[in-house]
N, C-alpha and C positions, 0 to 999 in steps of 0.2 A: 620954451617951455621950462621952467625950473625943475631940476632933478630933485625927487624927495629923497631924505636920509631919515634911517632911524639912528638915534643916538643912545647908546646905554652908557651910563655913568659908572664909574668904579672907584676913582681916587684912592687906589691902594698899590703898593709896591708888589712888582711882578718879576718873574724869573727872566734873565736876559734875552732869552729867543721869543718871548712871547709876542712882541711887536712884529717879528719876522714871521712868526706862524700866522698871526691876524692878517697881515698883507697876503701871505700865500693863500688865504681863505677869501680873498677878494675884498677886504675890508680895509680901512683906514684908521690905524691906531692914533689917538691923540696921545702924546707923552712928554715929559719932561724930565731931566735928571737932576735929582735931589742934591742940593749941598749937603755937608757933613750933618749939621743940626737936624736938618728933615730926614736925612738917611737913617740916623741914629733912631729917631722917634719912630719912623714907619718901619723898621727892623722889628721893633718891639710889639707895633702893631701886628706886623705879620706874624709874629710869635703867637700872639694871642689868638689870631685866625686858625693858623695851623694846629694849635691846639686844640680849639675847639671842633675843628674838622676831624681830629683823630678822636675826640671824645664821642663825637655822634657817630662816627664810622667804625672806629677800633681798626681800621685797615693799617697794614705797614706802611704802606704807600704814603700815610698821611704822617706816620712816625717819622719815615725818612725825610718828609719835608721839614719837620719840628727840627731834627737834627742838621738840616741844610741851612736853617736860619740860625740855629745856635754857630754854627761854624762862621755864618756870614757876621754874624755879632763879633765875635772872636776877631775876626780880620779887620773891621771897623775900628775896634778898641785897640788893634796892634797886639792882641794877645794869642799867644799860641795856644792851639786847641788842646793840646798836651798838657799845657799849664793848668786848664780847667780839670783836665782828667785827673790830673796830680792832685788837686784840691779835692775831687770827689772821693779818690783813694783814701787821702789822709782823713776826711769826714767819715767815710766807712769804718776805718779802723776804730776811731776815737768814739763813733755813735752807733755802728753797724749800719746795714743796709736795710732795706724792706722786704727781704725773703722770708722773714718768718711771720708775716703778715698781722703784725702786732697794730690794734687800733686802741689809741688811747680816748677811754671813754669819758674818765675825770682823774682828778687829783684831789684828793683829802688831806686837809691838815687840822692838827690841834687847833680848836678855835681860841682865840685870844680870852675869852671870858674864863676857859676852864684853867688858864694858866697864871690868870691874876689873882691877887690876895686883895680884898677890899675890905 
């Protein structure tokens, strides 16, 4: 008699210990190791996923997941996280942060018609 199995498809990058956790739960993970190109793309996809989860829940745990993906992107690109932090600091000095809660609704400029002489 054949053993019936349920299969759930995910097709996404997961944390390193997830396959072990799945095995400990008596299930069988089907995985592969991504090459560099696939890994870079999947990291960006994972960043989108984690941002959406944070957007939906607002939980700090989800925000921590976003940060973990950002750190993984840095490692993948051979960039020190501190270099990203330095760029963030420079941008904050030049353009400010987001602490003042300013929302740009529109920008008005003098119309070209009022400046022209016909």
